[in-house]
N, C-alpha and C positions, 0 to 999 in steps of 0.2 A: 154653531158648535154642536148642538144636540143632534142635528141631522147627520153631521159627519160621524159622530159616535155611533149612531144607529146603523149607518151605512157600513162602517167598519165591522160591526158585529155581524151584519148580514153577510158581508163578503167573507169574514172569517169562518162562519158556519159553512158556507158554500165551499170554501177552500178545503176545509176538513173533510167534507163529504167527497170531494173530488179526489183527495189523497187516498181515501179508502177505496174509491172506484179504481184508481190506478193500481193499488196494492192487490185488489181482487183480480184484475186482469193479469198482473205479473204471476200470481199464484196459479191462476187457471192455465196460463201458458206453460208454467213449470210442471204441473201435475197432470194435465189432461192429455190423453192420447186419442188416436182415432177410434179405439175400441172401448174407451172408458165411458162410464155413465156420469153425466155432469152432476147429477144430484148426489151421487156417492162421493165424487171429488169434493163437492161443497161440504158435505158432512165430515169427511175425513181430514181435509187439508185447510179449507178456507174458513169454515165456521169457528174452529178453535182459535184462529189468529185474529180474524176480523170481527166475528160475532154477527148477530143479526139473524133474520129469518131467510128462508129460501126465496121468498117473494122480494125482499129488499135486495138480495143478491142478484136476482134477475133484473130488477130496476137499475142496479149499478151497471150491469152489462149493456143495457140499452142507452146509457148515457153517451151522447155523441161527442167524441174526441175530448176526453177529460183532461189530457195533458195540455192541449191548446187552451181550453177554458181556464185551467189552473194558472197558466202563464199570464193570461190576461188579467185575472183577478189579483195575482201577486203584484203585477205592474200597477194596477189601480190602487191597491193598498199602499204601495210605496209612495204614490202621488198624494195620498190624503194626509 
């Protein structure tokens, strides 16, 4: 029972992070153009909504396929 609870907490934290990653990608797609500077887009549009530092923003962008990972985590959470 205790291990299941800990696993749910871990998956929940990871799912929340992946949801933020997906939101960052959506905002970036919406506001970034070919001639925009990514750091300015971050400070003007992404940071006010998502929060965090520019470094954490870059880490979110490097996350491989967050939608697929989130689907797998939600499926595992439903099974627990």
